[in-house]
N, C-alpha and C positions, 0 to 999 in steps of 0.2 A: 440481453445480459444485464445482470444486477451486480454493481460493483460498489464496494464501501472501501473507504480507504481511512485507516486509524492513523492520525497525525497529531502534531502539536506545532504550534505557530514557530517555535524556535529551531524546528528540524529542518536542516538542509536538504536531507536524503527525502524528507516528505514533500517539500516544495518541488524537487525534481520528479517525483513520482507523478504528483499532479500535473506538473507541466507536460510530461509524457502524456498522460491520458487526455488532457487538453488538446495537445498537438495532434492527436488522433481522432479526435471527435468523439471520444468514448465518455458518456456521462457516468457519473458517480456521486455518491453521497460521503460527505467528510464527517467522520466522527473524531472530534477533538478530546483527547485523553487527559488533557490539563484540566478541561472544563467539565468533564464526566468522570468521576472516580469509578464507576460501574464499568465504563468501556476500559479504563486502564486494567481493571482486574480482569476483564475478559482477554485483553491482549495477554497478560501474564499466564493465564489459564491455557491459552492455545500455544503461546510461543515459549513458555517456560522463564520468560523474563520480560521485562518492558521495553521491547525492541519494536521501534518504529522507524519507518512506516511498515504497517501490515495492510494487507488487501484481503477481502473476501469477495471472491468472484464464484457467482452462483453457489454460495454456500460453502466454498472451499477457501481455506486460509491459505495464505501465502505471503512470504517474507520477499519483497521484490528487490532487496538490496542485499550486498554482502559486505561487512566491513572491511575496510581497505580496498575493495572492489568498486563500490558505487552500486547504480542499478544495474539489474540483471537483465539488459536490453533483449537478449535472445528469449530468455525465460518469459519476459513480459509479452513480448510478441506472440510466442507460442501460446500462453494462457489466455490471450485476448483475441486469438485467431486473427492477428495481423499479418499481412506478407511482409517478409524480411525485407529491411532496406530503407 
């Protein structure tokens, strides 16, 4: 499975998403949108706004959080083929 996470150092939800991946032993590459303007533009192109974190799982874009709700744990588990719990 190929996982990319579009993040920024200041982003609390990005840290939570990376901690989730780390806790489940899912390898990923991190793309810092503050350090890479092209990556920031790519997020806007796919999400319609500069909303991070964004994940690309095997080529499919996914926003793993919802404002006011935090990480979408069930959806993350489903997309990453993890057992619930």
